[in-house]
ROSEBA-923839 format. One record per atom (N, C-alpha, C): residue in three letters; x, y, z. Coordinates in steps of 0.02 Angstrom, whole numbers, plus 50000, padded with zeros to 5 digits. Layout:
! ROSEBA-923839
alaXYZ...
This chain:
! ROSEBA-923839
met500434994050000met500005000050000met500445006250000ile500285010949954ile500685017049948ile500485021850003pro500965024150042pro500785028650097pro500525035350070his500065038250108his499775044650089his500315050050093lys500365054050041lys500885059250039lys500635065550075val501025068050118val500855074050156val501215079950125trp500825085050107trp501115091150077trp501225096250131ala501865098150140ala502025103150190ala501975110050158thr501615114550191thr501525121350166thr501745126250219thr502215130450200thr502445135550247thr501995141650242arg502055145950291arg501665152150290arg501825156350229arg502465156350209arg502675160150150arg502345157350087asp502335150550080asp502005147450022asp501265149350019phe500935149050076phe500225150550079phe500095157750056leu500465162550083leu500365169550065leu500525170849991thr501035167349965thr501205168249895thr500645165949850arg500385159949864arg499855157149822arg499215161049829ala499045162949890ala498435166849900ala498495173749869gly499085176649872gly499185183349844gly499085183549770leu499265178049736leu499165177849664leu498415178449646gly497985176049690gly497275176449677gly496995183449681phe497335187849720phe497075194749726phe497095198249658gly497605196849619gly497635199949553gly497065197749508gly496885191249515gly496315188749476gly495675192049496leu495585193149561leu494985196649584leu494955203749556ala495535207149556ala495555213949530ala495395214049456leu495685209049419leu495555208749348leu494815207549333ser494505202949371ser493795201549360ser493375207749373ala493565211649424ala493195217849438ala493265222749381leu493875223249352leu493975227849296leu493565225649236ile493575219149222ile493185216549166ile492445217849177ala492205216649238ala491495217949253ala491335225249243gly491795229649265gly491685236849256gly491635238749184glu492065235649141glu492035237049070glu491375234849040thr491125228949061thr490495226549036thr489925231149057arg489925233149120arg489385237349144arg489395244149111ala489975246349087ala490015252749053ala489605252648989asp489465246548961asp489065245948902asp488315245848918ser488145245148981ser487435245249000ser487145252048983pro486525252348960pro486245258648938pro486185263748994glu486315270048978glu486215275449025glu485495277849018ile485125277449072ile484405278549069ile484225284549113asp483875289249083asp483605294849121asp482995292449159pro483005292549227pro482445289749265pro481785293349252leu481815299649229leu481195303249214leu480975302349142lys481415299649100lys481235298149031lys481535291349013pro481315286149047pro481645279649039pro481535276348972leu481035278548934leu480895275448870leu481155279448811ser481555284648824ser481855288448769ser482295283848726pro482315285048660pro482735280848616pro483465281148637arg483805275348632arg484505274848651arg484915272148592ala485555273648593ala486005271548540ala486095263948542thr486175261048483thr486315253848478thr487065252648486his487255246348495his487965244648500his488305245148431phe487915243748379phe488155244048310phe487545245248266pro487625246848202pro487045248348160pro486535242748161ala485905244548173ala485375239648178ala485075238248109arg484845232048100arg484465230348040arg483715231148051ala483505230348113ala482795230848131ala482695236148184lys482135239748180lys481965244748230lys481435242148278ser481055237148257ser480515234548300ser480445227048288cys480065223848332cys479975216548329cys479255214748343ile478995209948304ile478345207048316ile478445199548327phe478275197148386phe478365190148404phe477675186748404leu477565182248355leu476945178648347leu477015171848383phe476745171448443phe476865165748487phe476275160848481met476415154848452met475915149648445met475945145148507glu475595146948559glu475705143648623glu475405136648626gly475805132048650gly475595125148657gly476025120248619gly476375122648567gly476835118348530gly476555115848464pro476605119848411pro476385117448344pro476835111848319ser476545107248282ser476905101348259ser477315102848197his477975103048205his478415104548149his478395099348094val478295092848113val478285087548063val477635087448024asp477165091748042asp476535092548005asp476475099347973leu476985103647980leu476955110447954leu477535112247908phe478155111647933phe478735114147895phe479295108947885asp479225103047913asp479775098247913asp479535091347891pro479415090347826pro479145083947802pro479645078247813lys479375072547832lys479805066747847lys479535060547812pro479765059147750pro479545053047715pro479685046747754glu480235046547791glu480415040647829glu479915039447886leu479635044847912leu479125044247964leu478495040747935thr478325042547874thr477755039347841thr477905032047826arg478505030647803arg478695023847785arg478695019247846cys478905021947904cys478975017747964cys478385018648013ala477855021747991ala477275022848035ala477035016348065gly476875016548130gly476645010648165gly477195006548196lys477815008048179lys478385004448207lys478675008448266pro479025005148311pro479335008848366pro479935012948342leu480115017948380leu480715021848366leu481315017148370pro481775017348322pro482355012748324pro482745013448389pro483025007948414pro483415008048476pro484005012748475ser484245014548415ser484815018948409ser484675025848438phe484045027748445phe483865034248474phe483935034248550gly484005028448579gly484055028048652gly483385029548686lys483415030348751lys482815031848789lys482635039148781val482015040548764val481785047448752val481295049348808phe481465054748842phe481035057148897phe480545062248869thr479905061148879thr479395065948857thr478925067548915ser478535072648907ser478085074948959ser477595069548982met477305066148934met476795061048949met477065053948944gly477725053248936gly478025046648936gly477885042548874val477875045748815val477715042048754val478355040348714gly478935040948747gly479565039748713gly479605032848681gly479255027948708gly479285021248679gly478715019648633asn478265024348619asn477685023148577asn477885022748503asn477425020148463asn477555019348392asn477535025948354leu477845026048296leu477875032048254leu477195033348222leu477035039848215leu476395042048187leu476525046148124ala476285043848067ala476385047348004ala475975053848003ser476225058647967ser475845064847956ser475325063647901lys474735066347911lys474205065747861lys474215071747813arg474665076347822arg474675082347781arg475045081147715lys474875085247665lys475215085147601lys475705090947599phe476335089447586phe476865094547583phe477025096147510gln477175102547498gln477415104747433gln477965109947442gln478395110447391gln478885115847390gln478565121947358his478725127747385his478415133947362his478925139347349gly478735144047305gly479145149847291gly479785148047254glu480185153147240glu480835151947208glu481315148247255ser481195149047319ser481635145847368ser481505138347375gly480915136247354gly480745129147361gly480645126847432thr480435131447476thr480325129847546thr479715125247553trp479795120047594trp479255115247605trp478755117947656val478115117747639val477575119747684val476995114947673ser476645113047726ser476085108447719ser475455112147698asp474955108247679asp474315111247657asp473925114347714trp474175113947775trp473845117547830trp473975125047826tyr474505127147791tyr474695134147788tyr474755136647716pro474205136647677pro474245138647606pro474415145947596asn474215150347642asn474365157547634asn475085159047653ile475335155847706ile476035156747724ile476485153947669ala476235148747634ala476625146047578ala476745151347524glu476325156447520glu476395161647470glu476955166647487val477185166647549val477685171547570val478355168247589val478455162047568val479065158447590val479705161847566asp479665165647511asp480265168947486asp480435175047528asp480015176747577asp480145182247623asp480325179847693ile480325173247704ile480445170747771ile481055166047772ala481315164947832ala481845160047843ala481595154947893val481565148647873val481325143347917val481915140147953val481865139648018val482385136248058val482095129648081arg482365124148055arg482105117448070arg482455114148129ser482955117548158ser483385114248207ser483375117648275cys482805120648293cys482745123748359cys482735118348413trp482985120048472trp482915115548529trp482905119648593ala482615116748645ala482525120248708ala482635115348766asp482565117748827asp482745113748886asp482145110948924gly481555113748915gly480985111648956gly480545106648920val480205102348957val479745097548926val479015099148942asn478895103848987asn478215105749004asn478085113048984his477455114848980his477275121448954his477525127148996val477435126849062val477605132549104val478335134449096gly478785129549103gly479485130949097gly479695132649027ser479395129448977ser479595130548907ser479355137348882val478735139248898val478495145848880val478925151148914cys479095149748977cys479525154349015cys480205155148980gln480505149548958gln481165149948927gln481135153748860met480625152448820met480575155848756met480495163348766asn480215165348823asn480105172348837asn480665175548877thr481005171748920thr481485174748966thr482185171748961gly482255166148926gly482905162848921gly483015157348972ser482565156749021ser482645151749074ser481985148049085ile482035141549101ile481435137749118ile481185139549188leu481595143049226leu481415145049294leu481155152149294ala480635153449332ala480335160049334ala480785164949370gly480685171349356gly481025176549393gly481525180649353arg481555179549286arg482015183449245arg481625188049198pro481945193549175pro481595198149130pro481425194949063ser480895197349034ser480675194748969ser481075197748912leu481045194448855leu481395196848795leu481195204048778gly480545205448779gly480315212148764gly480565217348814ala480615215348878ala480875219948929ala481615221448916trp482005216348897trp482715217448882trp482785222148822val482375221148771val482425225348711val482265232648727thr481735233848766thr481555240748781thr482035243848832tyr482325239648875tyr482855242048920tyr483465244348880gly483625240648828gly484215242248788gly484105247948739leu483505248548713leu483395253148657leu482895258848671gly482485258148724gly481945263048731gly481455262148674thr481115267548655thr480635267148601thr480575273748566glu480365273548503glu480325279648463glu479685283548478asn479165280248500asn478525283648514asn478445284548589gln478435290748611gln478385292248683gln477655292948706asp477175291748662asp476475292248679asp476125285448682leu476495280148670leu476235273348673leu476725269048712pro476505263448741pro476975259048775pro477505256448728ala478095255148755ala478645252548713ala478545245248697phe478205241648741phe478145234348737phe477415232648749val477085230048696val476365228648699val476245221148691val475775218448729val475605211348726val474855210648713met474675205948669met473975204348656met473875196748655thr473355194348687thr473195187248687thr472505186348657asp472385180348628asp471735179248597asp471245175448641ser471485172448696ser471025168648738ser471305167748809gly471425173248842gly471675172848910gly472425172648914asp472685172348974asp473405172448985asp473725165848963pro474355166148939pro474725159948925pro474945156848991tyr475225150848986tyr475495147549046tyr476035152049075gly476005153149141gly476485157449174gly476235164549181gly475715166349144gly475405172849152gly475865178749138pro475765184249173pro476125190549159pro476885190149166arg477145185049198arg477875184749204arg478195183849135asn477805181649085asn478065180849018asn478215187548984trp477935192849009trp478105199548984trp478325204049042gly478555201049096gly478755204849155gly479455207649150asn479615212149197asn480275215249199asn480745211949249ala480455207849296ala480855204749349ala481265210049385trp481935209649384trp482345214449420trp482595220149377leu482385220549313leu482505226549275leu482045232049301pro482195238349287pro481735243749308pro481025242349285ala480545243849328ala479845241749318ala479535244549254thr479795250049228thr479485253149171thr479565249049107phe479995243949107phe480135240249045phe479695234049037gln479245232849083gln478795227049076gln478285228349019gly477995222948993gly477515223548940gly476845226248964thr476485229448918thr475825232148933thr475305228048895pro474875224348929pro474355220448894pro473825225148864phe473645223948801phe473105227448768phe472505222648762arg471915225248776arg471305221248769arg471085221048695lys470705215848679lys470475215048610lys469895219648593asp469465220848641asp468855224648629asp468815230848673gly468475235948647gly468395242048686gly469045245848693ser469105249448748ser469725253048762ser470295248148768pro470865249348734pro471415244448735pro471705243148804ile471665248148848ile471935247548915ile471385249448965leu471315245349017leu470805246649068leu470915253449100phe470355256849114phe470355263249151phe470755268649115leu470805268049048leu471175273049011leu470785279649009glu470115279049006glu469705285049002glu469515287449072pro469575293949085pro469375296549151pro468625296849157pro468355297249218pro467635297949228pro467395304349194gly466755304349174gly466475310149139gly466495316549179ser466505315949246ser466495321949288ser467185325249294val467715321849270val468385324449276val468585327949211thr468675334449214thr468875338349155thr469615337249141pro469825338549079pro470545337849063pro470995342149107asp470785348349122asp471195352749164asp471265349949235arg470705347449261arg470725344649328arg471165338449331gln471115334249281gln471535328249279gln472265330049273lys472425335049231lys473125337049221lys473425339849286ser473045343949322ser473305346749384ser473415341349436lys472965336349437lys473045330749484lys473675326749469leu473785325349404leu474385321549385leu475025325349400asp475005331849389asp475585335949404asp475765335749478leu475245336049521leu475355335749593leu475645328949613ile475355323549586ile475595316849602ile476325316149580ala476495318649521ala477175318149496ala477655322049540asp477455327949563asp477885331949607asp478005328249673leu477485325249701leu477555321549764leu478005315449755asp477925312049699asp478345306149685asp479075308149677arg479205313649643arg479895315849634arg480205317849701leu479805321149743leu480045323049809leu480205316749850his479765311849846his479865305549881his480495301949855ala480635302749789ala481185299049759ala481865302049775thr481885308249799thr482525311349814thr482925307649866thr482595304149911thr482935300349963thr482945292849948arg482705291049888arg482675283949869arg482915283149797ala483525285249785ala483795285349716ala483845278349686asp483885273249728asp483975266449702asp483325262749692asp482755266049700asp482105262849693asp481805264649625ser481855260149577ser481625261549510ser480865262049505arg480515259449556arg479785259449552arg479495266549553leu479825271149589leu479575277949593leu479645281549526ala480225280849495ala480325283849429ala479835280749378ala479745274149384ala479285270849338ala478575273349349arg478395274749411arg477725277149426arg477605284049395val478095288449402val478045295149372val477965294549296ala478405290449266ala478385289549194ala477715286449172ala477465281749212ala476845278249195ala476245283049197tyr476215287349247tyr475675292149251tyr475685296749189glu476275299149173glu476325303749117glu476165300249051leu476405294049044leu476255290248983leu475515288748978ala475195286849034ala474485285449033ala474075291549011tyr474295297349033tyr473945303549014tyr473995304548938arg474585303448910arg474675304348838arg474315298948799met474275292948827met473955287348792met473205288248784gln472905292348825gln472175293148821gln471945295148751ser472355298848716ser472165300748648ser472505296448596lys473115293948611lys473495290348560lys473335282948555ala473225279548612ala473125272248610ala472485270248574pro471905273448589pro471305271448552pro471375272348477glu471705277648456glu471795278848384glu472255273548354ala472765271548391ala473255266848365ala472955259948351val472465257948390val472175251248381val471495251448347asp471265257348327asp470625258048291asp470705255748219leu470365250448200leu470435247748133leu469945250948083gly469535255448107gly469045258748064gly469335261848002pro469885265548007pro470165268847947pro470465264147896glu470585257847913glu470885253247866glu470405251547809thr470675250347750thr470255248847692thr469965241747698ala469435240647660ala469135233947659ala469625228847632glu470045230847584glu470545226247556glu471045224247609thr471275228947649thr471765227447701thr471455222847754lys470845224247774lys470515220047824lys470435212947797ser470265212247733ser470195205647704ser470865202047700leu471405205847687leu472075202947684leu472245199347749tyr472035202147805tyr472165199247871tyr471645194147892gly471125193147851gly470625188247867gly470055190647912leu469955197147914leu469415199647957leu468725198047931asp468675195547868asp468035193447840asp467925186047849asp468345182747887asp468285175547899asp468225174447974pro467665171847998pro467575170948071pro468095166448103arg468415162048065arg468915157548093arg469545161348115cys469705166748081cys470335170248096cys470235177748109lys469615179948114lys469465187048122lys469815189948184glu469785186348239glu470055188948302glu470815189648299phe471165184448278phe471895184848275phe472105189548218gly471705189848165gly471855194448111gly471845201748134ala471365203348177ala471325210148204ala471935211648247met472165206648284met472765207548326met473375208948282cys473445205148227cys474015206148183cys473985213048149leu473395215148130leu473325221748099leu473485227248150arg473275226348212arg473455231248264arg474215231348276ala474525225548271ala475255225248279ala475595229448226arg475355228848164arg475645232948110arg475555240348124arg474965242248149arg474825249248164arg475275251748221leu475435247448267leu475865249448324leu476585250448302val476875245648265val477575246448244val477625252248194glu477095253448157glu477085259048110glu477135265648148arg476915265648210arg476925271648252arg477525271748300gly477995267248290gly478605267548328gly478625263348391val478135258848403val478155254348460val478715249348449arg479115248048499arg479725244148491arg479605236548486phe479175233848529phe479095226648535phe478365224948544val478095220648500val477395218448505val477385210848505gln477035208048554gln476985200848558gln476255198748556leu476095194248509leu475415191748501leu475395184248516tyr474915182248556tyr474835175148572tyr474235172348533cys474375167248492cys473845163648457cys473745156948491gly473135155748515gly473005149648553gly473265150048623ser473235156048653ser473495156848721ser473115152248768gly473475149448817gly473205144248859gly473385137348831ser473915137148790ser474175130848761ser473675127148718gln473325130748676gln472835127448633gln473155123248577trp473785124648560trp474115120648509trp474335113848538asp474165112548599asp474405106648636asp474015100448617ala474175097548559ala473775092148529ala473995085248554his473845083848618his473985077048645his473505071948615ser472945074348590ser472465070148555ser472145074248499asp471855070948451asp471525074248394asp471965079648364leu472565077748345leu473025082448313leu472705085748252glu472355081748212glu472055084448151glu471545089848166gly471095088448212gly470585093448229gly470875099648261asn471345098548307asn471645104148343asn472025108748296his472485106048255his472905110148212his472515112948152thr472005109348129thr471585112148076thr471265118648098arg471015118748159arg470695124748186arg471195130348197leu471775128848227leu472255134148244leu472655136548183cys472765132148135cys473085134448073cys472615139048035ala471975137448034ala471485141848002ala471455148648038arg471555148548104arg471555154748142arg472165159148127ser472725156148112ser473355159948106ser473615160848034asp473415156647987asp473715156647920asp473625163347883arg473015165447872arg472905171747836arg473175177847874pro473065178347940pro473325184147976pro474085184747973val474445179247982val475175179547982val475435181247912ala475165177847862ala475375179347793ala475185186547775gly474585188647796gly474365195547781gly474815200647814leu475035199347875leu475495203847909leu476145204647870ile476435199147848ile477065199447812ile476975203147745lys476435201647710lys476305205147646lys476195212647657asp475815214347709asp475655221347721asp476265225247743leu476675222247787leu477295225647807leu477745226747747lys477775221847702lys478225222447644lys477995227847597arg477355228047582arg477115233047533arg477125240147561arg477145240847627arg477195247447657arg477915249547672gly478385245247654gly479085246847666gly479295246047738leu478905242347777leu479045241447848leu479405234947863leu479395230147817leu479695223647832leu480455224147838asp480755228747801asp481475229447803asp481735230847873asp481355234647913asp481595236147981asp481125233648036thr480705228848019thr480285225448069thr480455218048070leu480685215448125leu480855208348132leu480235204548155val480045199448117val479465195348133val479705188348152leu479445185748208leu479615178948229leu478975175048241trp478935168948211trp478365164448221trp478615158048254gly478245155648304gly478405149148334gly478105148248402gly478185142248429gly477945140648495gly478515139148543glu478345136148600glu478855134748650glu479235128348635phe478945123848594phe479275117748571phe478865114848514gly479075109148488gly478695105748436gly478325099748464arg478215094848422arg477855088848444arg478225082548419thr478125077148456thr478495071048442thr478255067548379pro478705063948345pro478485059648290pro478135053348315met478215051748379met477865046048408met477155048048428thr476715043348427thr476015044748443thr475895045048518glu475415049148537glu475135048948604glu474405046848596gly474205041548631gly473545038948619gly473505036148548thr472975037748513thr472905035248444thr473015040548391asn472945047048411asn472965052248359asn473265058848383gly473695058548434gly474005064648459gly474765064148460arg475085069648477arg475815069748483arg475995073348549asp476535071148581asp476765073948644asp477225079948632his477445083248685his477895088948681his478575086648656asn478905090848615asn479565089148590asn480015095248590pro480435096048642pro480915101648644pro481585100048610tyr481655093948585tyr482305091648561tyr482445093848489gly481915095448452gly481985097748383gly481325100348358phe481295106548335phe480665109348310phe480815115248264ser480295117948233ser480365123148183ser480085129848206met480415135248185met480165142048192met480345145648128phe480035151448115phe480255155348058phe480295162748075leu480735166248039leu480835173348048leu480775176847981ala480625183347983ala480565187247921ala480765194447936gly480995197947883gly481135205147888gly481745206747931gly481855213247941gly482345215547990gly483035212747984gly483285211547923gly483965209047915gly484015201447909ile483445198047909ile483435190747899ile483535189047826lys483945183947812lys484035181647743lys483395178047720pro483065180747670pro482425177747650pro482505171447608gly482005167047613gly481985161247570gly482465155747586val482725155547648val483195150247666val482895145547718thr483155139547720thr482985134747772thr483635132947808val483625133847874val484235132847914val484135126747958gly484645122347959gly484645116748005gly484205110947983ala484245105648022ala483855099648006ala483765095448069thr483225091548070thr483115086448121thr483285079648091asp483265074448132asp483415067748108asp482865065348060glu482925059048037glu482465056647985glu481745056148008phe481615056348073phe480935056048098phe480695062848126gly481155067548136gly480955074048162gly480955074448237leu481325070048270leu481335070048344leu481845075048371lys482455074848344lys482995078848373lys483335083148319ala483535089148339ala483935093348295ala484635090348288val484885089748227val485525086348216val486005090548174glu485765095748141glu486195099748097glu486075107148110asp486615110948122asp486575118148136asp486055119548190lys486135116448247lys485655117048302lys485605124248327val484995126348341val484865133248364val484495132848430his484845134248484his484535134448550his484145140948559val483705141048609val483335147148624val483805153048635his484365151948670his484845157348681his485135159948615asp485245155448567asp485505157548502asp484985161748465leu484365159748471leu483815163548440leu483785170548469his483815171048536his483785177548568his484395181848550ala484985178748548ala485595182448530ala485535185248460thr485245181448414thr485165183648345thr484665189348340met484115188848377met483615194148376met483905200648403leu484275200348458leu484585206348485leu485095209248435his485465204848403his485965207048353his485625211048297leu485075208548273leu484725211948218leu484445218748241leu484315219348305leu484075225648333leu484655230248353gly485265228148338gly485845232348351gly486145231548420leu485985226048454leu486225224948522leu486645218548526asp487225219148558asp487655213448572asp487395210048635his487185203748630his486875200448687his487365199748746lys488015200048733lys488495199548788lys488625206248822arg488445211648788arg488565218348815arg487935221448844leu487355218748826leu486725221348855leu486635218048923thr486865221448975thr486895218449042thr486545222749094phe486405219549150phe486125223049208phe486475220249269phe486805224649307phe487195222349365phe486725220849423arg486765214649447arg486305212449501arg486665207149543asp486655208149608asp486925203249655asp487645201149637gly488055206049618gly488755204749606gly488945202049539arg488455201649492arg488635199249426arg488235202949373asp488505202949312asp488165206149256asp487685201049224glu487055202049235glu486545197649206glu486405199649134arg486235194549094arg486025195949025arg485495190949003leu485155192548949leu484595188448925leu484815181248911thr485395180448880thr485625173748860thr486005170148914ile486015172948975ile486315169949034ile487055168449021asn487255162149012asn487955160549000asn488065157448931gly487585158248886gly487645155048821gly487435159748765gly487255156748709gly486995160548653gly487525162548603lys487375161548539lys487795164048485lys487345166348428val487565171148391val487185173648334val487185168448278val486605167048250val486545162148196val486695165748130glu487315165248109glu487545168948050glu487165166847987asn486945160647982asn486585158147923asn485925161647913leu485675165147964leu485035168647958leu485115175847936leu485715178447935leu485825185547923leu485885186947848ala485545192147826ala485585194147755ala486255197447741
């Protein structure tokens, strides 16, 4: 038996080795200081004022079309002939054990019933569920190799919105408005609309977390006044309301003089002033009355199946047209794309709800000259498995799924990445959620590694400790 070796350490050795670490601590502090120097300088009384980008931006605004619940990529954008050929057979053992939300990793393969065709000059594959989106494939870039970390809706929706499957981090829209502010000072910088209630996780999906409170998203209602309590009571005259707001603002500013580190006070002052300006601007911005019959039809407002989401998409165009920085629309909010059973019935309904509005939005932005500087993103929190759940459904699949982007510096008409022969896992040019976020920030003129917020001794960022720009997507 070899005797245990005893290392003798003198006091001088200890101090020498420990002393070398002090230089590392100093260096890390200097590096952190350099990073924080890139954090945006924000006027607490005008926190939404436009700010300089890190480098020239390709996009000025973003519209995120969130298909909540997980649309099936193998039935929409990623045809798999091998899946059809092997339908009814188990997944080959070479795939190993597959963990899914409902435990269907060992179930047999389920063929797609959809008909796929190549469209446009790009030859992009799209199924017959999306005939209108098939008309704009030369304006979009399809990413077939997305992957994420969560297997359930709450964590996965949270990650697609905040970068983490765990709650408590700022949303993508909050980071964008923190970094850039907004061009329109009479409307919220970050607007959210849902078609059927809150998504899984609720308002935290557009929350600010520990960023200053003013950067959180503002939910707009579908009907009536876009924001609750926007209109004052009939007995309150404009002069009376203005004097009241001025007094409140003065009191808040006085209160803030001894609380310089409390962002909520500055956000409150800014919110009161913004709410006052929105009383005239917000109703006009979402009023579809002035739009032509042709434009309304383009978005599907003449079709009861998609009228509601079409109106949301048209309002999104009107908002970015007026300088709103970030607009997020939820189609099927409450995880309606979650086709654990009756995939055909579920996706037939939701594709009909979203097809004309999404295609209409892209066409309308392009013809108005807005697509060049508006970044559009379509997708859900994950895809669906090629294996069956029950007799006619598919389970959650975060291992490989499809999303698409358009405008704002995106290379049009390309397909990036690939999944395996059945569509289970991303295998070529994999794009993680952090990579997607890094690319979106890049197109907006922001370096995801430099857009930071100092908190609890470290520089926090949207992409946490990962993320890279997907160069194949850039025009």
